[in-house]
C-alpha positions in Angstrom: -75.7 51.0 -134.7 -79.1 51.5 -133.1 -79.1 54.8 -130.8 -79.6 52.6 -127.2 -76.3 51.3 -128.1 -74.5 54.3 -128.1 -72.1 55.4 -124.8 -69.9 58.3 -124.6 -67.5 58.5 -121.6 -65.9 62.1 -121.3 -63.0 62.1 -119.1 -62.2 65.0 -117.2 -58.8 65.2 -117.5 -56.7 67.0 -114.9 -59.0 65.1 -111.8 -58.0 62.0 -113.0 -54.3 63.5 -113.1 -54.5 64.6 -109.9 -55.7 61.6 -108.7 -53.0 59.6 -109.8 -50.7 62.2 -108.1 -51.9 61.5 -104.8 -52.2 57.9 -105.4 -48.4 57.6 -105.9 -47.5 60.2 -103.4 -45.7 57.7 -100.6 -44.3 55.3 -103.2 -43.7 57.0 -107.0 -43.4 54.5 -109.7 -39.7 55.3 -110.6 -38.3 54.1 -113.8 -34.6 52.9 -114.5 -33.7 55.9 -116.1 -35.2 57.9 -113.0 -38.3 59.2 -113.8 -41.4 59.6 -112.3 -44.0 57.8 -114.3 -46.4 57.9 -111.4 -49.0 60.4 -113.3 -49.1 58.7 -116.8 -49.4 55.2 -115.0 -52.4 56.2 -113.5 -53.9 57.7 -115.8 -53.6 55.1 -118.3 -54.4 52.6 -116.0 -57.6 54.0 -115.2 -58.5 54.8 -119.2 -57.7 51.1 -119.9 -60.5 49.9 -116.9 -63.1 51.9 -118.7 -62.2 51.0 -122.1 -61.9 46.9 -120.7 -65.3 47.0 -119.0 -67.4 49.7 -120.0 -66.9 49.1 -123.9 -67.2 53.4 -124.8 -68.2 53.3 -128.1 -67.2 56.7 -127.8 -64.8 58.8 -125.8 -63.2 62.2 -125.4 -60.9 63.7 -123.0 -61.3 67.1 -121.4 -58.6 69.6 -120.7 -58.7 73.1 -118.8 -56.1 75.3 -120.2 -54.1 78.0 -118.8 -56.4 81.4 -120.1 -58.3 82.7 -117.3 -62.6 82.1 -117.6 -65.7 84.1 -117.2 -65.2 82.9 -113.6 -61.9 84.7 -112.8 -63.3 87.7 -113.9 -66.4 87.8 -112.1 -63.8 86.5 -108.4 -60.5 86.7 -108.9 -59.6 85.1 -105.9 -61.4 81.9 -108.0 -58.9 78.6 -107.2 -56.4 80.7 -106.1 -55.6 79.1 -102.7 -54.5 76.1 -104.8 -51.3 75.1 -104.6 -48.3 75.3 -107.5 -49.0 72.1 -109.6 -46.3 69.2 -108.6 -43.4 68.8 -110.6 -44.5 64.9 -111.4 -48.2 66.3 -112.9 -45.7 69.0 -114.8 -43.7 66.3 -116.5 -46.7 64.2 -116.6 -48.9 66.1 -118.5 -47.6 66.3 -122.1 -47.0 62.2 -121.3 -50.3 61.5 -120.4 -51.8 63.7 -124.1 -49.2 61.4 -126.5 -50.8 58.8 -124.3 -54.3 59.5 -125.8 -53.0 60.5 -129.3 -51.5 56.8 -129.4 -55.0 55.6 -128.4 -57.0 57.7 -131.0 -58.9 59.6 -128.2 -59.7 63.3 -129.2 -58.2 66.1 -126.2 -60.4 68.9 -126.1 -59.9 72.2 -124.7 -60.8 75.5 -125.5 -59.3 79.1 -123.7 -61.9 80.5 -121.5 -63.6 78.0 -120.4 -63.2 74.6 -117.9 -62.8 71.3 -119.0 -66.0 71.2 -116.6 -68.1 73.2 -119.1 -66.6 71.2 -122.0 -68.0 67.8 -120.5 -71.2 69.5 -119.5 -72.0 70.8 -123.0 -71.0 67.8 -124.7 -73.2 65.4 -122.4 -76.6 67.5 -123.1 -75.6 67.7 -126.6 -75.0 63.6 -126.7 -78.2 63.2 -125.0 -80.7 64.7 -127.1 -78.9 62.6 -130.2 -80.0 59.5 -128.3 -76.4 58.4 -126.3 -75.8 57.2 -122.9 -73.3 59.7 -121.2 -70.8 58.7 -118.5 -69.4 61.5 -117.3 -65.8 60.0 -115.3 -64.7 61.9 -113.0 -64.2 62.5 -109.1 -65.7 66.0 -109.2 -69.1 66.2 -106.8 -70.1 69.2 -108.7 -71.0 67.3 -111.9 -73.9 65.9 -110.0 -75.5 68.9 -111.1 -75.8 67.6 -114.9 -76.7 64.3 -114.1 -80.0 62.6 -115.7 -82.2 59.6 -116.5 -79.2 59.5 -119.8 -76.1 61.1 -118.0 -74.4 59.6 -115.2 -71.6 60.4 -113.0 -68.9 57.9 -113.1 -66.0 57.8 -110.4 -63.7 56.0 -111.3 -62.7 52.8 -108.9 -60.1 54.5 -106.8 -57.5 52.7 -103.4 -59.2 49.3 -103.0 -62.7 51.3 -103.3 -65.1 49.8 -106.0 -66.6 52.2 -109.3 -69.5 54.3 -108.1 -72.0 55.2 -110.8 -74.5 58.0 -109.8 -78.0 59.0 -111.2 -79.7 61.2 -110.1 -81.4 59.2 -107.5 -78.3 58.7 -106.0 -77.1 62.4 -106.0 -80.2 63.3 -104.7 -79.4 61.0 -101.9 -76.1 61.7 -101.5 -76.8 65.8 -100.9 -79.9 65.5 -99.3 -81.9 67.2 -102.1 -85.0 67.0 -104.0 -83.8 67.5 -107.2 -79.9 67.4 -108.9 -81.0 71.2 -110.0 -80.1 71.6 -106.8 -76.1 70.9 -106.3 -75.2 74.4 -107.3 -77.3 76.0 -104.5 -75.3 73.7 -102.2 -72.6 74.4 -103.2 -73.4 78.4 -103.5 -74.7 77.4 -99.4 -71.6 75.8 -98.5 -69.1 76.5 -100.6 -66.5 74.5 -102.1 -62.8 75.0 -100.5 -61.1 72.9 -103.4 -62.2 75.9 -105.7 -61.9 78.6 -102.9 -65.5 79.2 -103.5 -66.5 80.9 -100.4 -70.2 80.0 -99.7 -71.9 81.2 -96.3 -69.0 81.1 -93.7 -70.4 78.6 -91.0 -72.8 76.8 -93.5 -71.9 73.1 -93.7 -73.7 70.2 -95.8 -76.6 69.4 -93.2 -77.5 73.4 -92.6 -77.5 73.8 -96.5 -79.7 71.1 -96.9 -82.1 72.1 -94.2 -82.5 75.4 -96.1 -83.3 73.7 -99.0 -85.5 71.6 -98.2 -87.8 75.2 -96.8 -86.4 77.3 -99.6 -86.0 75.5 -102.5 -83.0 77.9 -104.0 -79.8 79.9 -102.3 -82.0 83.2 -103.9 -85.2 81.8 -101.8 -82.5 81.5 -98.8 -81.7 85.3 -99.0 -85.1 86.7 -100.1 -86.8 85.1 -96.7 -83.4 85.6 -94.1 -85.7 87.5 -92.2 -87.4 84.6 -91.1 -84.2 82.5 -90.1 -83.1 83.2 -86.2 -79.3 83.7 -84.6 -76.2 83.5 -86.0 -77.8 81.7 -89.2 -79.8 84.6 -89.6 -76.9 87.1 -89.3 -74.7 84.7 -92.1 -77.1 84.7 -94.9 -77.7 88.4 -94.1 -74.3 89.2 -94.4 -73.1 86.8 -97.2 -76.4 86.5 -99.4 -74.9 88.3 -102.3 -71.4 85.9 -102.2 -73.9 82.5 -101.8 -75.5 83.8 -104.9 -72.0 84.8 -106.9 -70.8 81.1 -105.2 -73.9 79.8 -106.8 -72.4 81.1 -110.3 -69.5 80.0 -109.7 -70.0 76.5 -109.2 -72.5 76.6 -112.3 -70.9 74.3 -115.0 -72.1 75.9 -118.4 -73.8 74.0 -121.3 -73.9 76.1 -124.2 -69.7 76.7 -124.6 -69.3 77.1 -128.6 -67.2 73.5 -129.5 -67.7 71.2 -132.4 -70.1 68.4 -131.9 -69.1 65.3 -134.6 -70.5 62.2 -133.6 -68.0 60.5 -135.9 -64.6 62.8 -134.5 -65.2 60.6 -131.2 -65.7 57.1 -132.4 -63.6 54.9 -130.6 -61.4 52.9 -132.9 -59.0 51.5 -131.1 -55.1 52.1 -130.3 -52.7 53.2 -132.6 -49.9 50.5 -131.7 -47.1 52.4 -133.8 -47.6 55.4 -131.8 -48.5 53.8 -128.5 -46.0 50.8 -128.5 -42.6 53.1 -128.1 -44.3 55.5 -125.6 -44.9 52.4 -123.3 -41.2 51.0 -123.9 -40.2 54.2 -123.0 -42.5 54.2 -119.2 -41.4 50.8 -119.4 -45.0 49.6 -118.5 -44.6 46.0 -119.3 -46.8 44.4 -117.3 -49.8 47.4 -119.0 -48.9 45.8 -122.8 -50.8 42.7 -123.0 -53.3 44.4 -121.9 -53.5 47.2 -124.4 -53.0 44.7 -126.9 -54.7 41.6 -125.8 -53.9 38.8 -127.6 -51.3 40.7 -129.7 -48.3 40.3 -127.7 -46.0 43.3 -126.5 -43.2 42.4 -128.1 -44.9 42.6 -131.8 -47.0 45.5 -131.3 -46.8 47.5 -134.2 -45.6 44.9 -136.6 -48.6 43.5 -137.2 -48.1 41.0 -140.0 -51.0 40.0 -142.3 -51.0 36.0 -142.0 -52.6 33.9 -144.6 -54.1 31.8 -141.8 -57.3 33.0 -140.2 -57.6 36.4 -138.0 -59.5 37.5 -135.4 -59.7 41.0 -133.5 -58.1 41.8 -130.2 -60.1 43.3 -127.6 -59.3 46.8 -129.6 -60.2 45.5 -132.6 -56.7 45.5 -133.4 -56.2 42.6 -136.1 -54.1 39.5 -135.1 -53.2 36.6 -135.9 -54.4 33.0 -135.1 -51.0 31.6 -135.2 -50.2 29.6 -131.9 -46.3 31.1 -131.6 -47.8 34.3 -131.9 -50.8 34.4 -129.2 -52.1 32.0 -126.9 -55.9 31.8 -126.8 -57.4 32.5 -123.9 -59.2 30.0 -121.4 -63.2 30.0 -121.4 -65.7 28.2 -119.6 -66.5 24.3 -120.6 -69.0 22.8 -118.6 -67.6 19.4 -119.9 -63.8 20.6 -117.9 -65.6 21.8 -114.4 -67.7 20.4 -111.7 -70.5 23.4 -111.0 -73.3 22.3 -108.9 -76.8 23.1 -106.9 -77.0 22.5 -103.6 -80.7 22.8 -103.0 -80.9 20.0 -100.1 -80.2 19.6 -96.3 -78.3 16.1 -97.3 -76.5 17.6 -100.2 -75.3 20.3 -98.2 -74.2 18.6 -95.4 -72.1 16.7 -97.6 -70.4 19.5 -98.9 -69.6 20.9 -95.3 -67.8 17.9 -94.3 -66.1 18.0 -97.2 -64.9 21.3 -96.6 -64.1 20.6 -93.3 -61.2 18.4 -94.9 -60.1 20.9 -96.4 -57.1 23.8 -95.7 -58.9 26.4 -97.2 -61.5 26.9 -99.6 -63.2 30.6 -101.5 -66.4 32.2 -100.8 -68.7 34.4 -102.1 -72.5 35.7 -101.3 -75.0 37.2 -103.7 -77.4 39.5 -101.9 -80.8 41.5 -102.9 -81.1 44.9 -103.6 -81.7 46.7 -100.6 -79.5 49.2 -98.6 -76.1 48.7 -96.9 -76.8 46.7 -93.7 -80.6 45.9 -94.7 -79.5 43.5 -97.8 -80.5 40.1 -97.3 -78.1 36.7 -98.6 -79.9 35.4 -101.4 -77.1 32.9 -102.5 -73.7 31.4 -101.0 -70.9 30.1 -103.9 -68.0 28.1 -102.5 -65.5 26.6 -104.6 -64.0 24.1 -103.0 -61.2 23.2 -105.2 -60.2 24.8 -108.9 -62.8 23.3 -111.0 -65.8 22.9 -108.4 -67.6 24.9 -107.0 -71.5 25.0 -105.3 -74.4 27.5 -106.1 -76.4 27.3 -102.8 -79.6 29.2 -102.7 -80.4 31.0 -99.2 -84.1 29.9 -98.6 -83.9 30.4 -95.5 -81.4 31.0 -91.8 -81.0 27.1 -91.5 -78.4 27.3 -94.7 -76.1 29.7 -93.2 -76.8 27.7 -90.4 -75.6 24.6 -91.8 -72.1 26.2 -93.0 -71.7 28.2 -89.4 -69.0 25.6 -88.2 -66.7 25.9 -91.5 -67.1 29.7 -91.7 -65.9 30.2 -88.1 -63.1 27.2 -88.2 -59.9 28.9 -87.5 -57.9 26.4 -89.2 -60.0 26.6 -93.0 -58.1 29.7 -95.0 -60.9 31.4 -96.5 -60.7 33.3 -99.9 -62.9 35.8 -101.4 -63.0 38.7 -103.8 -63.5 41.6 -101.4 -63.9 39.3 -99.0 -64.9 42.3 -96.2 -68.4 42.6 -97.8 -69.2 39.1 -97.0 -67.5 38.9 -93.3 -69.8 42.1 -93.0 -72.9 40.2 -94.5 -72.3 37.2 -92.0 -72.2 39.2 -88.8 -75.6 40.2 -89.8 -76.6 36.5 -88.9 -74.6 36.6 -86.2 -71.3 33.9 -88.2 -68.2 35.0 -87.2 -65.5 34.3 -90.3 -62.7 33.0 -88.4 -59.2 31.2 -89.8 -56.7 33.0 -92.3 -58.1 35.3 -94.8 -57.4 35.9 -98.4 -58.5 38.6 -100.2 -57.3 38.6 -103.7 -59.0 42.2 -104.3 -56.6 43.8 -101.2 -53.4 41.2 -102.8 -53.8 42.9 -105.8 -54.2 46.6 -104.5 -50.5 45.8 -102.9 -49.1 44.8 -106.3 -50.8 47.5 -108.6 -52.3 50.1 -105.7 -53.6 52.3 -108.7 -54.5 49.3 -111.6 -58.1 48.2 -111.5 -58.9 45.2 -109.3 -61.6 44.1 -110.9 -62.0 40.2 -111.3 -62.6 40.3 -115.0 -59.8 42.1 -115.8 -57.0 40.4 -113.2 -58.3 36.7 -114.3 -58.4 38.1 -118.2 -54.0 39.2 -117.1 -53.2 36.5 -114.4 -55.1 33.7 -116.1 -55.5 34.3 -119.4 -59.0 33.6 -119.1 -62.4 35.0 -120.5 -65.6 35.0 -118.3 -68.6 33.4 -119.7 -71.4 35.3 -121.5 -73.9 32.4 -122.2 -73.4 30.7 -119.1 -76.4 30.2 -116.7 -76.8 32.6 -113.2 -75.8 29.3 -111.6 -72.9 29.0 -114.1 -71.7 32.6 -113.8 -71.4 32.7 -110.0 -69.5 29.2 -110.1 -67.3 30.5 -112.6 -66.4 33.7 -110.8 -65.7 31.6 -107.5 -63.2 29.2 -109.1 -61.7 31.5 -110.6 -60.9 33.8 -107.3 -59.5 30.5 -105.7 -57.4 30.2 -108.9 -56.0 33.4 -109.3 -55.0 33.6 -105.6 -52.4 31.4 -106.1 -50.6 33.4 -109.0 -50.8 36.8 -107.1 -49.1 34.5 -104.2 -46.4 34.1 -105.9 -46.2 37.6 -107.0 -46.5 38.7 -103.1 -43.7 36.6 -102.4 -41.0 37.4 -105.2 -41.7 41.1 -104.0 -41.6 40.5 -100.1 -45.2 41.7 -99.6 -46.5 38.7 -98.4 -46.3 39.1 -94.7 -47.6 43.0 -95.7 -51.0 41.2 -96.0 -51.0 38.6 -94.4 -49.6 40.4 -90.7 -51.4 43.8 -91.5 -53.8 44.2 -94.2 -55.9 40.9 -93.6 -56.4 41.6 -89.6 -57.0 45.0 -90.7 -59.6 44.4 -93.1 -61.1 42.3 -90.1 -61.1 45.2 -87.7 -62.6 47.4 -90.0 -65.6 45.6 -91.0 -66.6 45.3 -87.3 -65.9 48.8 -86.9 -68.1 49.4 -89.6 -70.6 46.8 -88.2 -70.6 48.1 -84.7 -70.3 51.5 -85.3 -68.0 54.1 -83.2 -69.0 55.7 -80.1 -68.4 59.1 -80.1 -68.3 61.6 -77.2 -70.3 64.8 -78.7 -69.2 67.7 -75.7 -65.7 66.5 -76.2 -65.9 67.2 -79.8 -67.4 70.5 -79.3 -64.7 71.3 -76.8 -61.6 70.0 -79.5 -64.0 72.5 -82.0 -64.5 75.7 -79.9 -60.5 75.0 -78.3 -59.4 74.9 -83.0 -61.6 78.4 -83.0 -59.9 79.9 -79.9 -56.7 79.2 -81.2 -57.0 80.4 -84.6 -58.8 83.5 -83.6 -54.8 83.9 -80.7 -52.8 83.2 -84.3 -54.9 85.5 -86.3 -54.6 88.2 -83.8 -50.5 87.7 -83.9 -50.4 88.1 -87.7 -52.6 91.5 -87.7 -50.6 92.5 -85.1 -46.9 91.7 -86.8 -48.9 93.1 -90.0 -49.9 96.1 -88.9 -53.6 95.8 -90.4 -56.2 93.6 -91.0 -56.6 91.5 -93.9 -58.1 88.1 -95.6 -55.9 86.3 -94.5 -57.6 83.6 -96.8 -57.4 85.7 -99.8 -54.3 84.8 -101.6 -54.5 88.5 -103.2 -54.2 90.0 -100.1 -51.8 88.2 -98.6 -49.5 88.6 -101.5 -50.1 92.6 -101.0 -49.0 92.2 -97.2 -46.2 90.3 -97.5 -44.3 91.0 -100.6 -45.9 94.9 -101.1 -46.0 96.3 -97.8 -43.9 94.3 -96.0 -41.2 93.1 -98.9 -40.4 89.8 -97.3 -38.7 89.1 -100.9 -37.0 91.5 -103.7 -38.5 88.8 -106.6 -41.6 87.4 -105.0 -42.9 84.9 -108.1 -46.4 85.1 -109.3 -49.1 83.3 -110.7 -50.6 82.9 -114.0 -53.3 85.2 -113.3 -51.1 87.8 -112.0 -51.2 87.4 -108.1 -48.1 86.5 -105.5 -47.9 83.1 -105.3 -48.4 82.3 -101.6 -48.6 78.3 -101.2 -47.6 76.3 -99.1 -44.1 76.3 -100.4 -43.4 79.8 -100.4 -44.7 79.8 -96.7 -42.4 77.2 -95.9 -39.4 78.6 -97.4 -40.1 82.0 -95.6 -41.0 80.6 -92.4 -36.7 80.0 -91.6 -36.7 83.8 -91.5 -40.2 85.2 -90.8 -42.4 84.8 -87.9 -45.8 85.9 -90.0 -44.7 83.3 -92.7 -44.9 80.5 -90.1 -48.0 81.6 -88.3 -50.0 82.0 -91.5 -48.8 78.5 -92.2 -49.9 77.9 -88.9 -53.3 79.4 -89.5 -54.0 77.7 -92.5 -53.5 74.4 -90.5 -56.4 75.4 -87.8 -58.3 76.3 -91.2 -58.3 72.9 -92.9 -58.3 71.4 -89.1 -61.7 73.8 -88.2 -63.6 73.1 -91.2 -63.1 69.3 -91.3 -64.3 69.1 -87.5 -67.4 71.0 -88.2 -67.8 68.8 -91.3 -67.8 65.1 -89.7 -69.1 66.6 -86.2 -72.7 65.6 -85.7 -74.7 68.7 -85.7 
């Protein structure tokens, strides 16, 4: 295999597991046995998306262990503010690991190190071996490792598309000059999710401004005397804390883990291991996606056939016997009418045709410019199944030709992620009116955590495989043609689930409103925001003083260690208080809520945490 073809995906297990947990918090997936399967379902969907779309040649999943790391040793309150692990994660974790074994995907973990460190180490080694590496995680900290060959891969989530970040994107996101400054940003502003303190009062914008001038945390601290006012005081007081925070945020890249390229090579799932797990979980719709042409019923009992064999998407041999599988539909130019329209007369003819119809499907193609600076280069329209048009936009007149049908309130417009098209046309003073139908949103209602990628949906619902050899015009016509056909399948599913009105009456009107808000922007009152911020700070300080009065001493309320000592050693609120794995008293929300019924200090501490969150979120979003 040529080196350029080697593609390694390294997955951050717990980040993806928690992501699955939060996606289903309001509507958990419960099977017929009463088991919550949200975590394994969400995780497996994410795993399938990357395997099917990105086709990694090598893959591994890294887990944290319960053992302390060097970060716990140098800062005892590291990650101490995290709540207790939710029950669905505790019960789902062993299942996730069994699923990974069924996929033949290596599980990596090492006491004394976090999953981040394992991923960082393997990413750097793989880069030296000629791999293209993708660190799959929603965790922003990984930006520090990004290079031209190592990318941060943030998977699709809650309707948002996959986001792949290289050095340019990371620097733009953080407003820094080099990815090496990610740890300096975190050192200055801290990271609440890991209880990394940073410098109080320093947010992302202030941190970026300081680094523009002084380059590193150490540079900022060394030049504290040059700063003014509160900023000078804070840097002088908390400079050492910022340097410590930077160290806590730094991902290690020399973990003593073995590097064996062959061990990470992806060979596909083991049907005999995986099928019983999926059946027990009742992941029925997932079975065909995993085993490709092989039916869910026969997975794991593959019988050699004298007939010619073919490979499924995972390399599992399957028979070509028509009774065992159905051949996928594919692009055939003889069965469709895909045309490029370049003249005014041809466009006028299509407009007249569309005016006589109840619906059509629509997609736009744009140039590579940034959001709201892009230009529409092509329109792609499917008038009916098997009939689509590729329309170059050479000037404003082309869009003007289609304005009457786009603004016609009696014609339904169908699209996949239709909001993008609605926004683009607003820039050209065209309102996309009428009933709207977004296949991405429709599928989101059906399977929120699943991939909403068009190619995967067409494979799943239409048994259709997109062409790799068609021309650019044919490929775009093929996409919009399948969107129109996909809509009918999704509609049936929505009606069976009783969700059609939700899409029609809530989701689509809301999508139009959000598109307008995104285009127009939102006016804010900076004076009111400042007043709210000051009020939150005042209320927070008042509650803090009341807590100190009840406790009889001042202490750091944000420190779980100090809080536990006050509540359970000094005030003896519980005879047998629960402790965490690091030996500290558990002081999470669950504990405080239970204590709040009988103890005023617990109620006030719980309230102070709410003030803290409100104040810091407000501080981050305010235009300061």
